[in-house]
FIDOLUM-816429 format. One record per residue (C-alpha): x, y, z; residue number from 1; residue in three letters. Coordinates in steps of 0.5 Angstrom, whole numbers, plus 500, padded with zeros to 3 digits. Last residue first. Layout:
BEGIN
((X,Y,Z),NUM,Ala);
...
REM end
This chain:
BEGIN
((274,356,145),375,Asn);
((268,357,148),374,Val);
((267,350,152),373,Arg);
((275,350,154),372,Glu);
((275,358,157),371,Leu);
((270,356,161),370,Thr);
((273,349,164),369,Thr);
((270,343,163),368,Val);
((268,338,169),367,Ile);
((264,332,167),366,Thr);
((268,327,172),365,Pro);
((265,320,171),364,Val);
((263,317,178),363,Arg);
((256,321,177),362,Pro);
((253,317,171),361,Asn);
((246,319,168),360,Arg);
((247,326,172),359,Ala);
((253,328,170),358,Ala);
((252,326,163),357,Met);
((246,330,163),356,Ala);
((250,336,166),355,Ala);
((255,336,161),354,Ser);
((250,336,155),353,Ile);
((247,342,159),352,Thr);
((254,345,159),351,Gly);
((256,344,152),350,Glu);
((250,347,150),349,Ala);
((250,353,154),348,Ser);
((258,355,151),347,Phe);
((257,353,144),346,Lys);
((250,358,144),345,Glu);
((254,363,148),344,Phe);
((259,363,143),343,Lys);
((255,363,137),342,Gln);
((252,369,141),341,Met);
((258,373,141),340,Val);
((260,371,133),339,Leu);
((253,374,131),338,Arg);
((254,380,135),337,Lys);
((261,381,132),336,Gln);
((257,380,125),335,Glu);
((252,385,127),334,Ala);
((257,390,129),333,Ala);
((259,393,136),332,Pro);
((258,401,137),331,His);
((264,403,140),330,Val);
((264,410,142),329,Tyr);
((260,410,148),328,Arg);
((265,406,151),327,Met);
((271,411,149),326,Thr);
((267,416,154),325,Met);
((267,411,159),324,Leu);
((274,410,158),323,Ile);
((275,417,161),322,Thr);
((280,423,159),321,Thr);
((279,422,152),320,His);
((284,423,146),319,Gly);
((282,418,141),318,Leu);
((288,414,141),317,Leu);
((289,415,148),316,Thr);
((282,411,150),315,Ser);
((283,405,144),314,Leu);
((289,404,149),313,Thr);
((285,404,155),312,Pro);
((279,400,151),311,Leu);
((284,394,149),310,Asp);
((284,393,141),309,Ala);
((283,387,138),308,Gly);
((281,388,131),307,Ala);
((274,389,133),306,Ala);
((276,394,138),305,Val);
((279,398,133),304,Ala);
((273,397,128),303,Arg);
((268,400,133),302,Thr);
((273,406,134),301,Ala);
((274,408,127),300,Phe);
((267,407,125),299,Thr);
((266,412,130),298,His);
((270,417,128),297,Arg);
((268,416,121),296,Leu);
((260,418,125),295,Asp);
((264,425,126),294,Tyr);
((262,426,118),293,Leu);
((255,425,120),292,Arg);
((250,420,117),291,Phe);
((243,420,120),290,Asn);
((239,416,115),289,Gly);
((241,414,108),288,Asn);
((248,413,105),287,Ile);
((246,412,098),286,Asn);
((253,413,095),285,Ala);
((250,419,091),284,Arg);
((247,422,097),283,Lys);
((253,421,102),282,Ala);
((258,424,097),281,Ala);
((253,430,097),280,Ala);
((252,431,105),279,Arg);
((259,430,106),278,His);
((261,435,100),277,Ala);
((256,440,103),276,Arg);
((259,439,110),275,Lys);
((266,440,108),274,Val);
((268,445,114),273,Ser);
((273,450,116),272,Lys);
((279,449,112),271,Ile);
((285,452,114),270,Pro);
((289,458,114),269,Lys);
((295,460,110),268,Gln);
((292,457,104),267,Ile);
((287,463,103),266,Glu);
((282,462,097),265,Ser);
((282,455,097),264,Arg);
((282,453,104),263,Thr);
((288,449,107),262,Pro);
((288,442,108),261,Phe);
((295,440,110),260,Val);
((297,447,113),259,Phe);
((303,451,114),258,Glu);
((302,453,107),257,Ser);
((309,455,102),256,Asn);
((305,452,096),255,Asn);
((310,447,094),254,Lys);
((311,445,101),253,Thr);
((303,444,102),252,Ala);
((303,440,096),251,Gln);
((308,435,098),250,Lys);
((304,435,105),249,Val);
((299,432,101),248,Arg);
((302,427,097),247,Val);
((305,425,103),246,Ser);
((299,425,106),245,Leu);
((295,420,103),244,Val);
((301,415,102),243,Gly);
((302,415,109),242,Ile);
((295,414,111),241,Leu);
((295,407,107),240,Asp);
((302,405,111),239,Asp);
((298,406,117),238,Thr);
((300,412,122),237,Leu);
((301,413,129),236,Pro);
((297,417,134),235,Ile);
((301,423,138),234,Thr);
((296,426,143),233,Arg);
((294,433,145),232,Arg);
((287,430,146),231,Ala);
((289,427,153),230,Ala);
((291,434,156),229,Lys);
((284,437,156),228,Thr);
((281,442,151),227,Lys);
((284,440,145),226,Gly);
((290,442,139),225,Phe);
((297,439,139),224,Pro);
((295,433,135),223,Asn);
((301,429,133),222,Phe);
((303,425,127),221,Ile);
((307,418,127),220,Thr);
((311,414,122),219,Arg);
((317,416,126),218,Glu);
((320,417,120),217,Lys);
((314,421,117),216,Phe);
((313,425,122),215,Asn);
((307,429,121),214,Ile);
((306,436,127),213,Asn);
((311,440,122),212,Glu);
((305,439,116),211,Thr);
((300,442,119),210,Lys);
((293,438,121),209,Met);
((288,444,122),208,Arg);
((282,441,118),207,Phe);
((284,434,121),206,Val);
((283,436,128),205,Glu);
((277,439,126),204,Glu);
((274,433,124),203,Pro);
((276,430,130),202,Arg);
((281,424,129),201,Met);
((279,416,129),200,Gly);
((287,415,126),199,Thr);
((285,411,119),198,Gln);
((277,412,118),197,Leu);
((278,420,120),196,Met);
((285,420,116),195,Cys);
((281,417,110),194,Thr);
((275,422,111),193,Ala);
((280,428,110),192,Ile);
((282,425,104),191,Asp);
((276,424,101),190,Arg);
((273,431,103),189,Leu);
((279,435,100),188,Pro);
((277,433,094),187,Gln);
((270,430,092),186,Ser);
((267,424,096),185,Ala);
((263,419,091),184,Glu);
((269,413,092),183,Ser);
((270,414,099),182,Leu);
((263,413,100),181,Tyr);
((263,407,096),180,Thr);
((268,404,099),179,Ala);
((266,406,106),178,Gln);
((259,403,105),177,Gln);
((262,396,103),176,Glu);
((266,396,110),175,Phe);
((261,397,113),174,Ser);
((259,404,117),173,Leu);
((258,406,124),172,Val);
((253,410,126),171,Arg);
((252,414,132),170,Met);
((245,417,134),169,Ser);
((244,411,140),168,Asp);
((243,416,146),167,Leu);
((237,420,142),166,Pro);
((236,427,145),165,Glu);
((230,429,150),164,Arg);
((229,436,149),163,Phe);
((232,441,153),162,Met);
((228,444,159),161,Ala);
((227,451,160),160,Val);
((229,452,168),159,Gly);
((234,457,166),158,Val);
((232,460,159),157,Ala);
((230,466,162),156,Pro);
((236,468,165),155,Asn);
((233,474,171),154,Lys);
((235,480,171),153,Phe);
((241,484,173),152,Glu);
((247,486,168),151,Tyr);
((254,487,171),150,Gly);
((258,484,166),149,Asn);
((258,477,169),148,Arg);
((250,478,169),147,Ala);
((251,479,161),146,Ala);
((255,472,161),145,Gln);
((250,468,164),144,His);
((245,471,160),143,Tyr);
((249,470,153),142,Leu);
((250,463,156),141,Leu);
((243,461,157),140,Lys);
((242,463,150),139,Leu);
((247,458,147),138,Thr);
((245,453,151),137,Ala);
((238,454,148),136,Leu);
((241,454,141),135,Ala);
((245,447,143),134,Arg);
((238,445,145),133,Asn);
((234,446,139),132,Val);
((240,443,134),131,Thr);
((240,436,139),130,Ser);
((232,436,138),129,Ser);
((233,436,130),128,Ser);
((230,441,126),127,Val);
((225,438,121),126,Leu);
((226,434,115),125,Arg);
((223,434,108),124,Thr);
((225,441,106),123,Lys);
((233,438,107),122,Ala);
((238,443,105),121,Trp);
((234,450,109),120,Gln);
((232,444,115),119,Leu);
((225,445,117),118,Lys);
((222,449,123),117,Glu);
((217,445,128),116,Glu);
((223,444,133),115,Lys);
((224,452,132),114,Arg);
((217,454,134),113,Ser);
((217,450,140),112,Ala);
((223,452,143),111,Lys);
((222,459,142),110,Phe);
((215,459,145),109,Asp);
((219,456,151),108,Glu);
((223,462,151),107,Val);
((218,467,150),106,Met);
((215,464,157),105,Ala);
((221,464,160),104,Thr);
((221,471,159),103,Ser);
((224,476,155),102,Ile);
((224,483,158),101,Glu);
((230,484,161),100,Asp);
((234,483,155),99,Leu);
((230,488,150),98,Tyr);
((226,485,145),97,Lys);
((228,488,138),96,Gly);
((230,481,135),95,Arg);
((228,475,139),94,Phe);
((226,470,134),93,Phe);
((230,472,129),92,Arg);
((236,474,133),91,Lys);
((235,467,136),90,Leu);
((238,464,129),89,Ile);
((243,468,128),88,Lys);
((245,467,135),87,Cys);
((246,460,134),86,Asn);
((250,461,128),85,Gly);
((255,465,131),84,Lys);
((255,460,137),83,His);
((257,455,133),82,Leu);
((262,459,129),81,Glu);
((265,461,136),80,Tyr);
((265,453,139),79,Thr);
((269,451,132),78,Asn);
((273,457,133),77,Pro);
((276,455,139),76,Arg);
((272,459,145),75,His);
((275,466,150),74,His);
((276,471,144),73,Gln);
((271,469,139),72,Glu);
((266,468,144),71,Ser);
((268,475,148),70,Trp);
((266,478,141),69,Thr);
((260,474,140),68,Leu);
((257,477,147),67,Phe);
((258,484,145),66,Gln);
((255,483,137),65,Asn);
((249,479,142),64,Val);
((248,485,146),63,Tyr);
((246,490,141),62,Glu);
((240,484,137),61,Glu);
((237,483,144),60,Phe);
((237,491,146),59,Lys);
((240,493,152),58,Pro);
((238,493,159),57,Ala);
((240,499,163),56,Ser);
((245,498,168),55,Lys);
((243,498,175),54,Val);
((245,504,180),53,Lys);
((238,503,185),52,Thr);
((236,510,188),51,Phe);
((238,513,182),50,Gly);
((231,516,180),49,Ala);
((230,512,173),48,Arg);
((233,506,177),47,Arg);
((227,507,183),46,Asn);
((222,508,177),45,Leu);
((224,501,174),44,Leu);
((224,498,180),43,Asp);
((217,501,182),42,Thr);
((214,499,176),41,Lys);
((216,491,177),40,Arg);
((213,492,184),39,Gln);
((206,494,181),38,Ala);
((206,489,176),37,Glu);
((208,484,181),36,Ala);
((202,486,186),35,Arg);
((197,486,180),34,Leu);
((199,480,178),33,Ala);
((198,477,185),32,Ala);
((191,480,185),31,Thr);
((190,476,178),30,Lys);
((192,469,182),29,Asn);
((196,464,176),28,Thr);
((202,468,178),27,Phe);
((209,468,175),26,Gly);
((207,475,173),25,Ser);
((209,474,166),24,Ser);
((212,480,162),23,Glu);
((210,486,157),22,Gln);
((214,493,158),21,Ile);
((212,497,152),20,Arg);
((219,502,152),19,Arg);
((217,510,151),18,Gly);
((220,511,158),17,Gln);
((216,506,162),16,Phe);
((210,503,157),15,Glu);
((205,497,160),14,Phe);
((204,489,159),13,Val);
((202,485,165),12,Tyr);
((202,477,164),11,Trp);
((197,472,168),10,Trp);
((198,465,168),9,Thr);
((193,460,167),8,Lys);
((194,460,160),7,Gly);
((195,467,159),6,Arg);
((191,471,162),5,Arg);
((191,479,162),4,Tyr);
((194,484,167),3,Val);
((193,492,165),2,Gly);
((194,496,159),1,Met);
REM end
């Protein structure tokens, strides 16, 4: 028991009321670390004597249950499931530790260790940076919620830098890839994917689609879900999608279910995930790399722009509050880029010829408008 150095920082360790207290002093000087240890012991003794009324810190796994109860009451189902999955991972690292003994250094160790783990469903791939970042965000929120509940200790996740995530991680399918993917997709994934490709709706919006929100007469579907007013929107339907949804609605009505895509076990509940079916379909279709179900939404957005949709209209269809967000979803295809460069090349060539003619004969007018050149 005492102080010891770990890297450049001094740590202290001692026992108090049967608990092992092992924490970083935050100092690189031994004398300062000894003072920090003494202050920590004094604080603990004052709490026991009742001089400071501070709630005793629970163990990590105990408080996780309280946090998840709060999350289920205040978050959307998908957000709650995300926190639930992250807490399962966090408990593997912090089980048995009290909330006030988890240090920033421990969180850094978690961050590094988790990044080196392999995915369960793909043994050759490591956990992504974004996955680790989501777990860190859950941990930070857990401590913020603990502070709101009256616990007084430092949030160890504050100050831990997130991994840098790739900006261009979105993917757009070609029409050939789409055809292969849909042919290999099982149901209900095939119809869910068709909805996303034809409307640009988010996966969870399609999952929770209700028959009452589909108006075949007006050829629209209303999405009542979302954090913002823009997300709660009415979307026009295409002929192909009307055919798909007509069959689904008839089946849902026959089964007395309000959901277009109910679960197999409980028809009164919407489907929650098609991740396994999506990965299997992508593998059979030989679509390699990072291809997520959400990329079908990006595919819709990119194709809509290529078809002539303006950004304000597209932003409304996607349920975005700003056009800047919509611009992140648009990824010009290679053919679109080639067409732009061909127009640019034609514009440059005609401009060069016009300048040459003007140099030879200044009296001959050679002014050509930008619109005439490009067209």
